[in-house]
C-alpha positions, 0 to 999 in steps of 0.5 A: 813745105807740104808734100805734093798731093797724089796725082789725079787719075781719069775715071774713064772706063777702061778694060784693063788695070790702072796702076795708080800707086808706085810705092815699090819704086824709090825715086825721091833722088830724081834730080831737076836736071835728070832725064827720066825714062819711064818704060811701061808707064801704064796710066802715069803713076810714076812719070807724073810723080817724076815730072813733079820732082822736076825731071825731064820725063819721057813715058813709053807705053804700048797699051794704055797710051790714051789714058796716060796722055789724059792723066798727064793733061789732067795733072798739068805736067810736061811728059813726052809720050812714046806709043810703043814698047821696049823690044828688038825693033820689030813690031810686037804684039803686046797684051795687058789684062786682055787688051792686045795691041800691035805696036812698034818696039824699040831697043833701049838705046833707041828709046834713050836717043828718042828721050834725049838721054837717060839718067834715071830709068824706070822699067816695068815691061812684063819681061821685056827687060831681058831684051836690054843690051847691057851696054845700053845702060851706059850713062844711066845713073839710076835704075828702078826695074821690075824683074820678071821670070818665066812664065811672064817673061822669056828666058832671063838674060844673065849678061844683063844681071852680070853687067848690073852687078859689075857697074851698079850698087844694087838691091832687089826687093823680092816681095813686089807689091803685085803678087803675081806668078813670075815676078822676081822683085824690084831692082834698085840700082845706082851706078858705082 
């Protein structure tokens, strides 16, 4: 069987970077029955590919939401979109490449509930990952997460790393594809 073609992306002009390649993430083990939660979906590079693999996919995006929806339609995949961000539950000011929005934010446990569950978590939320309460990862089989350090993020949450170390087999690729100050690497984790 030939490999799936790359997703199509709208050529709509936008004032922000569109991430269309996700080579840093490992996701060929998404199961057809998996509920996939893509936090920080940008324009859909990960969630569209995940939906093609058969997962039940929910994408969370605060800034590029309309272009994300357009790309989902263009690729004829079934992805639920939540316009918002990972956070503490209070409205948040979020910026991406100079585009700023005020958006609802949700703790991970709320996003998981809105998605109907989560087996596979992809998270790229520019430092918001440190707001995850470790126990909110209970029940999640796989994690692919960009990990940030200051100045992009706030303080690192050692409790989150301790939890992941205790309950997951993991590795961190320390050279992410985006060479930006404050990116620690990409975490690849599978529940023990």
